N, C-alpha and C positions, 0 to 999 in steps of 0.2 A: 213189643212196640213200646216205644217210650216217646212222651209228649213233654216239651220243655217249654215253660211259661217264664217269661222274664218281667219283673215290676208289674203284676197284674193288680188291678183295683176294680171294684165293682161298684155299681150302681149308689149300695147302700153301704159296702164295706163293713158289714156286721157279721158277727159271729153267728146269730141266731138263725138268719134266713137271708135269702137272696136271689135276684134275679140275676145271676151272673153270667150276663150275657156279653157277646162278642170278646171272648178271651182268645186273643191271637197266641199261637204257638207254633211250635216246629216238631214233627213228627219223624222219627227214626225207626225204621224197621229192620231187623236183622242187623242189629248192631255188633260190629266185630266179625261180620261175615266177609267174604271177598265183594259181594254184591250188596251194598246198603242202598235203600231207597229213602230219601228224604224229602219232605214237602211241608208246604204252610198248612195249618188246619184253624178254623174257628170253633170253639166250643160254647155252646149255650146250656147252661145248667139251673135247673129250677131246685134251688138248694132249701132243704129245712134243717137247720143246725149243721152236721156234718156230711149228710147224705141227700140224694137226689136224682132224679131222671136228667139225661142230658142226650143233647143233638150235637154231633160232630160233623163239620161241613170240610169240604176241599175245595180250592179253587177251580178243580176240573170237573167239579159236580159230583164227587163222592159224597155218601151220606151214610151215617151211622146212627143208631140210637142204643141208649144204654143207661146204666145206673152207676153213679161215681159216689166214691166215699173220701172225703178229706180227712187227713192225718196231720196235727199240728207238729211242727219241727220237735217243740218242747212242751209235750202234754201237761206238764206240771205246770208251766208258766202261761198255758194258753189262756185260762180264765181271767188272769190278770191282764194280759196283752188285749184280751176281747173288749174290757172295761176301759182301757186306756188308748193306746195307739194302734191297735190291730195285731192280728198274729204276722209275726216277720218272715215264717217261713212254714210251708207245708207241703205235703205230697198229696197227690190226686190219684187213687187206683179206681179201676173201674171195669165193669164188663159191658160188652157190647155185641151188637150184630148189624153188619153192613147190609144196607138196602140198595145202595149204590157203590160201586168199587171205589175205593180210595186209592188214589192216583197220584204219583210224584214223580220225580225226576231221579235217576240212578246216579248216585255219586261214585266218583272212581275208586 
């Protein structure tokens, strides 16, 4: 499963902590397979530094809980970026359990 976020900003937009709420993204499940499911998701992350628990929801009522870890695109520059304009790129990895099925539309 891959989640893509574009131009995400957060309430505080800091590197130290954040209620990173209402992060809208797109999920792609089984990318590269004949049947790929894609759908919208919203992630709410309670982050301390680079990690924290998160809640993932889908418009169709899907629900998942997990723990996420941010990794800056350029770890060597991340401290300086945090002190000035903010991190310009990062990836988010996580593990989660679904409480209600994540549902989306199948793409051709």
